[in-house]
CHARMM internal coordinates of N, CA and C (Angstrom, degrees):
IC EDIT
DIST 1 N 1 CA 1.4848
DIST 1 CA 1 C 1.4862
ANGL 1 N 1 CA 1 C 115.20
DIST 1 C 2 N 1.2981
ANGL 1 CA 1 C 2 N 116.11
DIHE 1 N 1 CA 1 C 2 N -40.07
DIST 2 N 2 CA 1.4642
ANGL 1 C 2 N 2 CA 119.35
DIHE 1 CA 1 C 2 N 2 CA 176.52
DIST 2 CA 2 C 1.5721
ANGL 2 N 2 CA 2 C 114.01
DIHE 1 C 2 N 2 CA 2 C -67.63
DIST 2 C 3 N 1.3208
ANGL 2 CA 2 C 3 N 107.70
DIHE 2 N 2 CA 2 C 3 N -34.32
DIST 3 N 3 CA 1.5192
ANGL 2 C 3 N 3 CA 116.52
DIHE 2 CA 2 C 3 N 3 CA 174.96
DIST 3 CA 3 C 1.5531
ANGL 3 N 3 CA 3 C 109.85
DIHE 2 C 3 N 3 CA 3 C -60.33
DIST 3 C 4 N 1.3751
ANGL 3 CA 3 C 4 N 117.98
DIHE 3 N 3 CA 3 C 4 N -46.38
DIST 4 N 4 CA 1.4304
ANGL 3 C 4 N 4 CA 120.57
DIHE 3 CA 3 C 4 N 4 CA 179.62
DIST 4 CA 4 C 1.5377
ANGL 4 N 4 CA 4 C 109.75
DIHE 3 C 4 N 4 CA 4 C -65.06
DIST 4 C 5 N 1.3044
ANGL 4 CA 4 C 5 N 123.29
DIHE 4 N 4 CA 4 C 5 N -37.86
DIST 5 N 5 CA 1.4449
ANGL 4 C 5 N 5 CA 126.53
DIHE 4 CA 4 C 5 N 5 CA -179.19
DIST 5 CA 5 C 1.5540
ANGL 5 N 5 CA 5 C 103.93
DIHE 4 C 5 N 5 CA 5 C -65.96
DIST 5 C 6 N 1.2996
ANGL 5 CA 5 C 6 N 118.17
DIHE 5 N 5 CA 5 C 6 N -47.27
DIST 6 N 6 CA 1.4513
ANGL 5 C 6 N 6 CA 118.41
DIHE 5 CA 5 C 6 N 6 CA -179.05
DIST 6 CA 6 C 1.4915
ANGL 6 N 6 CA 6 C 114.28
DIHE 5 C 6 N 6 CA 6 C -61.80
DIST 6 C 7 N 1.2570
ANGL 6 CA 6 C 7 N 115.45
DIHE 6 N 6 CA 6 C 7 N -41.78
DIST 7 N 7 CA 1.5625
ANGL 6 C 7 N 7 CA 123.10
DIHE 6 CA 6 C 7 N 7 CA 178.82
DIST 7 CA 7 C 1.5639
ANGL 7 N 7 CA 7 C 106.44
DIHE 6 C 7 N 7 CA 7 C -62.58
DIST 7 C 8 N 1.3032
ANGL 7 CA 7 C 8 N 115.57
DIHE 7 N 7 CA 7 C 8 N -42.75
DIST 8 N 8 CA 1.5395
ANGL 7 C 8 N 8 CA 117.80
DIHE 7 CA 7 C 8 N 8 CA -173.20
DIST 8 CA 8 C 1.7077
ANGL 8 N 8 CA 8 C 104.66
DIHE 7 C 8 N 8 CA 8 C -67.46
DIST 8 C 9 N 1.3818
ANGL 8 CA 8 C 9 N 114.00
DIHE 8 N 8 CA 8 C 9 N -44.28
DIST 9 N 9 CA 1.4608
ANGL 8 C 9 N 9 CA 116.43
DIHE 8 CA 8 C 9 N 9 CA -177.34
DIST 9 CA 9 C 1.4803
ANGL 9 N 9 CA 9 C 108.91
DIHE 8 C 9 N 9 CA 9 C -63.50
DIST 9 C 10 N 1.3779
ANGL 9 CA 9 C 10 N 122.25
DIHE 9 N 9 CA 9 C 10 N -41.24
DIST 10 N 10 CA 1.3795
ANGL 9 C 10 N 10 CA 125.78
DIHE 9 CA 9 C 10 N 10 CA 178.13
DIST 10 CA 10 C 1.5178
ANGL 10 N 10 CA 10 C 112.68
DIHE 9 C 10 N 10 CA 10 C -60.62
DIST 10 C 11 N 1.3115
ANGL 10 CA 10 C 11 N 115.13
DIHE 10 N 10 CA 10 C 11 N -42.25
DIST 11 N 11 CA 1.4622
ANGL 10 C 11 N 11 CA 124.47
DIHE 10 CA 10 C 11 N 11 CA -177.19
DIST 11 CA 11 C 1.5292
ANGL 11 N 11 CA 11 C 107.00
DIHE 10 C 11 N 11 CA 11 C -65.43
DIST 11 C 12 N 1.3842
ANGL 11 CA 11 C 12 N 117.70
DIHE 11 N 11 CA 11 C 12 N -42.83
DIST 12 N 12 CA 1.4484
ANGL 11 C 12 N 12 CA 121.70
DIHE 11 CA 11 C 12 N 12 CA -177.29
DIST 12 CA 12 C 1.4651
ANGL 12 N 12 CA 12 C 109.06
DIHE 11 C 12 N 12 CA 12 C -68.04
DIST 12 C 13 N 1.3936
ANGL 12 CA 12 C 13 N 118.29
DIHE 12 N 12 CA 12 C 13 N -39.82
DIST 13 N 13 CA 1.3972
ANGL 12 C 13 N 13 CA 121.24
DIHE 12 CA 12 C 13 N 13 CA 177.74
DIST 13 CA 13 C 1.5079
ANGL 13 N 13 CA 13 C 113.09
DIHE 12 C 13 N 13 CA 13 C -65.03
DIST 13 C 14 N 1.3407
ANGL 13 CA 13 C 14 N 118.72
DIHE 13 N 13 CA 13 C 14 N -45.76
DIST 14 N 14 CA 1.4765
ANGL 13 C 14 N 14 CA 123.18
DIHE 13 CA 13 C 14 N 14 CA 179.84
DIST 14 CA 14 C 1.4935
ANGL 14 N 14 CA 14 C 110.54
DIHE 13 C 14 N 14 CA 14 C -60.30
DIST 14 C 15 N 1.3538
ANGL 14 CA 14 C 15 N 117.95
DIHE 14 N 14 CA 14 C 15 N -43.77
DIST 15 N 15 CA 1.4575
ANGL 14 C 15 N 15 CA 122.36
DIHE 14 CA 14 C 15 N 15 CA 179.44
DIST 15 CA 15 C 1.5423
ANGL 15 N 15 CA 15 C 110.56
DIHE 14 C 15 N 15 CA 15 C -60.48
DIST 15 C 16 N 1.3090
ANGL 15 CA 15 C 16 N 114.92
DIHE 15 N 15 CA 15 C 16 N -44.93
DIST 16 N 16 CA 1.5283
ANGL 15 C 16 N 16 CA 125.85
DIHE 15 CA 15 C 16 N 16 CA 179.91
DIST 16 CA 16 C 1.5032
ANGL 16 N 16 CA 16 C 106.16
DIHE 15 C 16 N 16 CA 16 C -57.83
DIST 16 C 17 N 1.3370
ANGL 16 CA 16 C 17 N 118.70
DIHE 16 N 16 CA 16 C 17 N -49.60
DIST 17 N 17 CA 1.4958
ANGL 16 C 17 N 17 CA 119.58
DIHE 16 CA 16 C 17 N 17 CA 179.80
DIST 17 CA 17 C 1.4235
ANGL 17 N 17 CA 17 C 114.69
DIHE 16 C 17 N 17 CA 17 C -66.96
DIST 17 C 18 N 1.4308
ANGL 17 CA 17 C 18 N 118.44
DIHE 17 N 17 CA 17 C 18 N -34.37
DIST 18 N 18 CA 1.4102
ANGL 17 C 18 N 18 CA 121.81
DIHE 17 CA 17 C 18 N 18 CA 176.48
DIST 18 CA 18 C 1.5206
ANGL 18 N 18 CA 18 C 110.91
DIHE 17 C 18 N 18 CA 18 C -64.98
DIST 18 C 19 N 1.3673
ANGL 18 CA 18 C 19 N 114.74
DIHE 18 N 18 CA 18 C 19 N -40.93
DIST 19 N 19 CA 1.4542
ANGL 18 C 19 N 19 CA 115.22
DIHE 18 CA 18 C 19 N 19 CA -175.64
DIST 19 CA 19 C 1.5628
ANGL 19 N 19 CA 19 C 108.74
DIHE 18 C 19 N 19 CA 19 C -67.47
DIST 19 C 20 N 1.3181
ANGL 19 CA 19 C 20 N 119.09
DIHE 19 N 19 CA 19 C 20 N -23.96
DIST 20 N 20 CA 1.4797
ANGL 19 C 20 N 20 CA 121.89
DIHE 19 CA 19 C 20 N 20 CA 179.70
DIST 20 CA 20 C 1.4833
ANGL 20 N 20 CA 20 C 110.58
DIHE 19 C 20 N 20 CA 20 C -91.49
DIST 20 C 21 N 1.4237
ANGL 20 CA 20 C 21 N 122.26
DIHE 20 N 20 CA 20 C 21 N 4.13
DIST 21 N 21 CA 1.4112
ANGL 20 C 21 N 21 CA 124.88
DIHE 20 CA 20 C 21 N 21 CA -175.61
DIST 21 CA 21 C 1.4610
ANGL 21 N 21 CA 21 C 112.65
DIHE 20 C 21 N 21 CA 21 C 65.01
DIST 21 C 22 N 1.3013
ANGL 21 CA 21 C 22 N 120.90
DIHE 21 N 21 CA 21 C 22 N 36.96
DIST 22 N 22 CA 1.4933
ANGL 21 C 22 N 22 CA 122.73
DIHE 21 CA 21 C 22 N 22 CA -180.00
DIST 22 CA 22 C 1.4854
ANGL 22 N 22 CA 22 C 110.83
DIHE 21 C 22 N 22 CA 22 C -121.55
DIST 22 C 23 N 1.3505
ANGL 22 CA 22 C 23 N 117.58
DIHE 22 N 22 CA 22 C 23 N 157.46
DIST 23 N 23 CA 1.4517
ANGL 22 C 23 N 23 CA 123.35
DIHE 22 CA 22 C 23 N 23 CA 170.99
DIST 23 CA 23 C 1.5378
ANGL 23 N 23 CA 23 C 107.83
DIHE 22 C 23 N 23 CA 23 C -100.47
DIST 23 C 24 N 1.3009
ANGL 23 CA 23 C 24 N 114.99
DIHE 23 N 23 CA 23 C 24 N 174.54
DIST 24 N 24 CA 1.5166
ANGL 23 C 24 N 24 CA 120.35
DIHE 23 CA 23 C 24 N 24 CA 179.75
DIST 24 CA 24 C 1.5978
ANGL 24 N 24 CA 24 C 110.77
DIHE 23 C 24 N 24 CA 24 C -58.63
DIST 24 C 25 N 1.2540
ANGL 24 CA 24 C 25 N 116.55
DIHE 24 N 24 CA 24 C 25 N -36.38
DIST 25 N 25 CA 1.4689
ANGL 24 C 25 N 25 CA 120.44
DIHE 24 CA 24 C 25 N 25 CA -175.71
DIST 25 CA 25 C 1.4956
ANGL 25 N 25 CA 25 C 111.20
DIHE 24 C 25 N 25 CA 25 C -85.36
DIST 25 C 26 N 1.3098
ANGL 25 CA 25 C 26 N 118.95
DIHE 25 N 25 CA 25 C 26 N 2.39
DIST 26 N 26 CA 1.4352
ANGL 25 C 26 N 26 CA 120.47
DIHE 25 CA 25 C 26 N 26 CA 175.81
DIST 26 CA 26 C 1.5420
ANGL 26 N 26 CA 26 C 115.95
DIHE 25 C 26 N 26 CA 26 C 98.98
DIST 26 C 27 N 1.3936
ANGL 26 CA 26 C 27 N 112.91
DIHE 26 N 26 CA 26 C 27 N -14.57
DIST 27 N 27 CA 1.5248
ANGL 26 C 27 N 27 CA 115.23
DIHE 26 CA 26 C 27 N 27 CA -177.98
DIST 27 CA 27 C 1.5609
ANGL 27 N 27 CA 27 C 106.66
DIHE 26 C 27 N 27 CA 27 C -71.48
DIST 27 C 28 N 1.2524
ANGL 27 CA 27 C 28 N 115.28
DIHE 27 N 27 CA 27 C 28 N 158.19
DIST 28 N 28 CA 1.5345
ANGL 27 C 28 N 28 CA 122.78
DIHE 27 CA 27 C 28 N 28 CA 174.43
DIST 28 CA 28 C 1.5511
ANGL 28 N 28 CA 28 C 102.34
DIHE 27 C 28 N 28 CA 28 C -77.74
DIST 28 C 29 N 1.3456
ANGL 28 CA 28 C 29 N 109.03
DIHE 28 N 28 CA 28 C 29 N 164.85
DIST 29 N 29 CA 1.5304
ANGL 28 C 29 N 29 CA 118.37
DIHE 28 CA 28 C 29 N 29 CA -175.81
DIST 29 CA 29 C 1.4749
ANGL 29 N 29 CA 29 C 104.05
DIHE 28 C 29 N 29 CA 29 C -63.80
DIST 29 C 30 N 1.2567
ANGL 29 CA 29 C 30 N 127.67
DIHE 29 N 29 CA 29 C 30 N -35.99
DIST 30 N 30 CA 1.4287
ANGL 29 C 30 N 30 CA 127.47
DIHE 29 CA 29 C 30 N 30 CA -174.40
DIST 30 CA 30 C 1.5334
ANGL 30 N 30 CA 30 C 112.38
DIHE 29 C 30 N 30 CA 30 C -95.79
DIST 30 C 31 N 1.3535
ANGL 30 CA 30 C 31 N 120.45
DIHE 30 N 30 CA 30 C 31 N 11.99
DIST 31 N 31 CA 1.4660
ANGL 30 C 31 N 31 CA 119.05
DIHE 30 CA 30 C 31 N 31 CA 177.46
DIST 31 CA 31 C 1.5021
ANGL 31 N 31 CA 31 C 111.00
DIHE 30 C 31 N 31 CA 31 C -103.57
DIST 31 C 32 N 1.3675
ANGL 31 CA 31 C 32 N 117.99
DIHE 31 N 31 CA 31 C 32 N 145.11
DIST 32 N 32 CA 1.4311
ANGL 31 C 32 N 32 CA 124.41
DIHE 31 CA 31 C 32 N 32 CA -176.11
DIST 32 CA 32 C 1.4668
ANGL 32 N 32 CA 32 C 105.07
DIHE 31 C 32 N 32 CA 32 C -100.76
DIST 32 C 33 N 1.3978
ANGL 32 CA 32 C 33 N 114.40
DIHE 32 N 32 CA 32 C 33 N 159.46
DIST 33 N 33 CA 1.5432
ANGL 32 C 33 N 33 CA 120.94
DIHE 32 CA 32 C 33 N 33 CA 167.70
DIST 33 CA 33 C 1.4288
ANGL 33 N 33 CA 33 C 110.73
DIHE 32 C 33 N 33 CA 33 C -74.83
DIST 33 C 34 N 1.3159
ANGL 33 CA 33 C 34 N 119.08
DIHE 33 N 33 CA 33 C 34 N 148.39
DIST 34 N 34 CA 1.4634
ANGL 33 C 34 N 34 CA 119.00
DIHE 33 CA 33 C 34 N 34 CA 174.81
DIST 34 CA 34 C 1.4800
ANGL 34 N 34 CA 34 C 111.13
DIHE 33 C 34 N 34 CA 34 C -61.75
DIST 34 C 35 N 1.3959
ANGL 34 CA 34 C 35 N 118.83
DIHE 34 N 34 CA 34 C 35 N 145.02
DIST 35 N 35 CA 1.3547
ANGL 34 C 35 N 35 CA 119.71
DIHE 34 CA 34 C 35 N 35 CA -176.16
DIST 35 CA 35 C 1.5768
ANGL 35 N 35 CA 35 C 108.70
DIHE 34 C 35 N 35 CA 35 C -137.34
DIST 35 C 36 N 1.3371
ANGL 35 CA 35 C 36 N 115.99
DIHE 35 N 35 CA 35 C 36 N 144.78
DIST 36 N 36 CA 1.4469
ANGL 35 C 36 N 36 CA 121.34
DIHE 35 CA 35 C 36 N 36 CA -177.97
DIST 36 CA 36 C 1.5616
ANGL 36 N 36 CA 36 C 105.53
DIHE 35 C 36 N 36 CA 36 C -134.24
DIST 36 C 37 N 1.3001
ANGL 36 CA 36 C 37 N 115.53
DIHE 36 N 36 CA 36 C 37 N 130.91
DIST 37 N 37 CA 1.3925
ANGL 36 C 37 N 37 CA 124.63
DIHE 36 CA 36 C 37 N 37 CA 178.50
DIST 37 CA 37 C 1.5839
ANGL 37 N 37 CA 37 C 115.02
DIHE 36 C 37 N 37 CA 37 C -115.29
DIST 37 C 38 N 1.2372
ANGL 37 CA 37 C 38 N 117.84
DIHE 37 N 37 CA 37 C 38 N 123.39
DIST 38 N 38 CA 1.5023
ANGL 37 C 38 N 38 CA 120.82
DIHE 37 CA 37 C 38 N 38 CA -178.54
DIST 38 CA 38 C 1.4556
ANGL 38 N 38 CA 38 C 107.40
DIHE 37 C 38 N 38 CA 38 C -114.76
DIST 38 C 39 N 1.4396
ANGL 38 CA 38 C 39 N 116.90
DIHE 38 N 38 CA 38 C 39 N 96.39
DIST 39 N 39 CA 1.4973
ANGL 38 C 39 N 39 CA 120.65
DIHE 38 CA 38 C 39 N 39 CA 176.42
DIST 39 CA 39 C 1.5461
ANGL 39 N 39 CA 39 C 112.88
DIHE 38 C 39 N 39 CA 39 C -65.45
DIST 39 C 40 N 1.4011
ANGL 39 CA 39 C 40 N 115.12
DIHE 39 N 39 CA 39 C 40 N 156.20
DIST 40 N 40 CA 1.4022
ANGL 39 C 40 N 40 CA 117.15
DIHE 39 CA 39 C 40 N 40 CA 174.25
DIST 40 CA 40 C 1.5363
ANGL 40 N 40 CA 40 C 111.21
DIHE 39 C 40 N 40 CA 40 C 73.57
DIST 40 C 41 N 1.3166
ANGL 40 CA 40 C 41 N 120.88
DIHE 40 N 40 CA 40 C 41 N 29.56
DIST 41 N 41 CA 1.4230
ANGL 40 C 41 N 41 CA 123.60
DIHE 40 CA 40 C 41 N 41 CA -176.50
DIST 41 CA 41 C 1.5592
ANGL 41 N 41 CA 41 C 115.68
DIHE 40 C 41 N 41 CA 41 C -66.02
DIST 41 C 42 N 1.4017
ANGL 41 CA 41 C 42 N 115.67
DIHE 41 N 41 CA 41 C 42 N -45.70
DIST 42 N 42 CA 1.4408
ANGL 41 C 42 N 42 CA 120.88
DIHE 41 CA 41 C 42 N 42 CA 173.38
DIST 42 CA 42 C 1.4367
ANGL 42 N 42 CA 42 C 108.96
DIHE 41 C 42 N 42 CA 42 C -98.53
DIST 42 C 43 N 1.3251
ANGL 42 CA 42 C 43 N 114.90
DIHE 42 N 42 CA 42 C 43 N 123.96
DIST 43 N 43 CA 1.5224
ANGL 42 C 43 N 43 CA 122.35
DIHE 42 CA 42 C 43 N 43 CA -172.60
DIST 43 CA 43 C 1.5088
ANGL 43 N 43 CA 43 C 108.44
DIHE 42 C 43 N 43 CA 43 C -70.16
DIST 43 C 44 N 1.3539
ANGL 43 CA 43 C 44 N 122.98
DIHE 43 N 43 CA 43 C 44 N -27.94
DIST 44 N 44 CA 1.4558
ANGL 43 C 44 N 44 CA 123.44
DIHE 43 CA 43 C 44 N 44 CA -174.99
DIST 44 CA 44 C 1.4801
ANGL 44 N 44 CA 44 C 112.49
DIHE 43 C 44 N 44 CA 44 C -99.86
DIST 44 C 45 N 1.3542
ANGL 44 CA 44 C 45 N 120.07
DIHE 44 N 44 CA 44 C 45 N 9.57
DIST 45 N 45 CA 1.4521
ANGL 44 C 45 N 45 CA 118.39
DIHE 44 CA 44 C 45 N 45 CA -178.29
DIST 45 CA 45 C 1.5660
ANGL 45 N 45 CA 45 C 107.21
DIHE 44 C 45 N 45 CA 45 C -116.51
DIST 45 C 46 N 1.3036
ANGL 45 CA 45 C 46 N 115.33
DIHE 45 N 45 CA 45 C 46 N 153.71
DIST 46 N 46 CA 1.4589
ANGL 45 C 46 N 46 CA 123.01
DIHE 45 CA 45 C 46 N 46 CA 177.61
DIST 46 CA 46 C 1.6028
ANGL 46 N 46 CA 46 C 106.99
DIHE 45 C 46 N 46 CA 46 C -88.47
DIST 46 C 47 N 1.2357
ANGL 46 CA 46 C 47 N 113.68
DIHE 46 N 46 CA 46 C 47 N 121.30
DIST 47 N 47 CA 1.5656
ANGL 46 C 47 N 47 CA 117.85
DIHE 46 CA 46 C 47 N 47 CA 173.53
DIST 47 CA 47 C 1.5693
ANGL 47 N 47 CA 47 C 114.56
DIHE 46 C 47 N 47 CA 47 C 71.36
DIST 47 C 48 N 1.3563
ANGL 47 CA 47 C 48 N 113.04
DIHE 47 N 47 CA 47 C 48 N 43.06
DIST 48 N 48 CA 1.4553
ANGL 47 C 48 N 48 CA 114.92
DIHE 47 CA 47 C 48 N 48 CA -178.94
DIST 48 CA 48 C 1.5394
ANGL 48 N 48 CA 48 C 107.78
DIHE 47 C 48 N 48 CA 48 C -93.24
DIST 48 C 49 N 1.3819
ANGL 48 CA 48 C 49 N 117.60
DIHE 48 N 48 CA 48 C 49 N 159.32
DIST 49 N 49 CA 1.3736
ANGL 48 C 49 N 49 CA 124.20
DIHE 48 CA 48 C 49 N 49 CA 177.97
DIST 49 CA 49 C 1.4259
ANGL 49 N 49 CA 49 C 111.00
DIHE 48 C 49 N 49 CA 49 C -159.89
DIST 49 C 50 N 1.4272
ANGL 49 CA 49 C 50 N 119.81
DIHE 49 N 49 CA 49 C 50 N 147.74
DIST 50 N 50 CA 1.4258
ANGL 49 C 50 N 50 CA 125.62
DIHE 49 CA 49 C 50 N 50 CA 177.33
DIST 50 CA 50 C 1.5130
ANGL 50 N 50 CA 50 C 108.58
DIHE 49 C 50 N 50 CA 50 C -107.69
DIST 50 C 51 N 1.3144
ANGL 50 CA 50 C 51 N 118.04
DIHE 50 N 50 CA 50 C 51 N 122.92
DIST 51 N 51 CA 1.5155
ANGL 50 C 51 N 51 CA 119.16
DIHE 50 CA 50 C 51 N 51 CA -178.05
DIST 51 CA 51 C 1.4668
ANGL 51 N 51 CA 51 C 110.07
DIHE 50 C 51 N 51 CA 51 C -111.87
DIST 51 C 52 N 1.2621
ANGL 51 CA 51 C 52 N 114.70
DIHE 51 N 51 CA 51 C 52 N 126.28
DIST 52 N 52 CA 1.5368
ANGL 51 C 52 N 52 CA 118.46
DIHE 51 CA 51 C 52 N 52 CA 177.70
DIST 52 CA 52 C 1.5521
ANGL 52 N 52 CA 52 C 106.66
DIHE 51 C 52 N 52 CA 52 C -99.71
END
COOR INIT
IC SEED 1 N 1 CA 1 C
IC BUILD
C-alpha cells in the first residue's frame, strides 16, 4: 500500500515538473549539466580522458 502511494506521489511530482519544463534537479528540459574534460588522464594509455 505505501509503495503504491509513494509511486503515485512520485508520478504526480514528475508530471508537474514536466508540465513546467523542468527536470528533478531544477534544470530546464533543454539545459545541460556542466561538464569538464581532462585529457591525458592516464599516463600509460593512448587517448585517455577523465570526464566530470
